[in-house]
Each structure stands twice: as C-alpha cells, then as structure tokens.
N, C-alpha and C positions, 0 to 999 in steps of 0.2 A: 504494500500500500504506500503510495507516495502522496504527500500533502504539501501544497503550496497555497498560501493565503496572502493576498495583497495588503497585509498589515505589517509594518516594520517590527512591531514587538512580538510577532508570532513567527517562530523560525520554520523554515522548510525542513521536512523530515521524511524518513523512510522507516517502514515497519515491516517485519517479516512475521507472519503468523503460521504456526505449525501445530501439529497434533501428536499426541502419544496414543496410538490406537490401543495399546495394552491397558493404559490407565484411563482412557476415555477423557483426556484433558486437552486443553488448548493453551498455548503460550504465545505471547507476542514479544518480540525484541524490537525496540524502537531506538533510533539514533537520529540526531539532527545536526544542523550546521554549526551549533555551538559546541560540538564535541561532547554532547550529553548522550548517554545511552542508558536505557532502563528495560527491565523485564516485567511484563504484566501477565496476570492470569486472565484468560478470556473465557467468558461464559456465553452460551447461546440459549435463548429461551423463546417462548412463543411471542413473536413479533418484536423481539428485543435482542440486542447484542451489547455486552458490557465488557469492560476490562478494568482491572484495578491492580494497584501495588500498595502494600501496607507497610512500607519501611518506616521506622520510628521517626526519622528526621523529616521526611517528606512523603506523605501518602497521597495518592490520586485515584479518582474514579471517573469513568466516562460511561454513560448509558446512551445507546442509540436506539431510538424507537422507530420501527418501520411503519409508515402510514398504511392503512388498510388496503389501499389500491396499489401499493408498492412504488408510488411515484416520488416519495420523499423520505428522508431520514432526518429525525430531529435528535440532536446530540446535546447532552447536558453534562458538563464536567464539574467536579468538586475537588477540593484539595484541603489538606490539613498539614500544618507546619508544627514540628516538634510535639506531636500528640495533642495539639490544640483542637479547637472546634473546627468542624467542616465548613468551608467557605465556598461560595460560588466561584467557578473558574470559567472556562469557555462554554459558550452556547453557540451551536452551529446548526445550520439547516442545509442539507444537501438535497437538490431537486433534480429529478431525471429530466433531461432535455431531449426531446424528440428530434431526430435528425432527418 
C-alpha cells in the first residue's frame, strides 16, 4: 500500500501487509520518508479493517469502515503518547473514482 497526501505535515509512506496462515493473523510493516518504521497488527471484520500498535511510548489505531455500496472508505485514527489518553489523529475519506 502506498500513501501520498498533499499535506506537508503528512509524510508519504509504504506499507506491506502479510498473513501467517498457520496463526490466522495479519501484520503490516509501515515505513515513510522520515525514516520511521512500525509494525501493526491488522484485523479484518464485517465491513471494517483496522490496524493498531500498542507500544508504551506511542500507540496508534486506525479503523477503516467500508461504505455499504463499496464506493468509499472512511478512516479514523487515534493515538496515545506515553500511556496517556487516546486523542484524535487522522481522519481520511477514500472514494472510488469511476474511470
């Protein structure tokens, strides 16, 4: 997955998502232009995909909800610093464009 957003404070990044068929789990490895890399646990549910990392210094969660007609993904991110309260992070909307 490649991400590029026209906002200077949001870095361009790449993520590789893979599965462990024996364990039935998914993992995402993310890295970006700031030389940041992180590992997330990925979960897939009914109409929803989420990933999270629960590291003590900086925890993150992202939930993507699929629109009923499949035309849009609504993403809501949250984060926690040093075990503190969860705060809003990114909110994104991805829309399918017919070609």
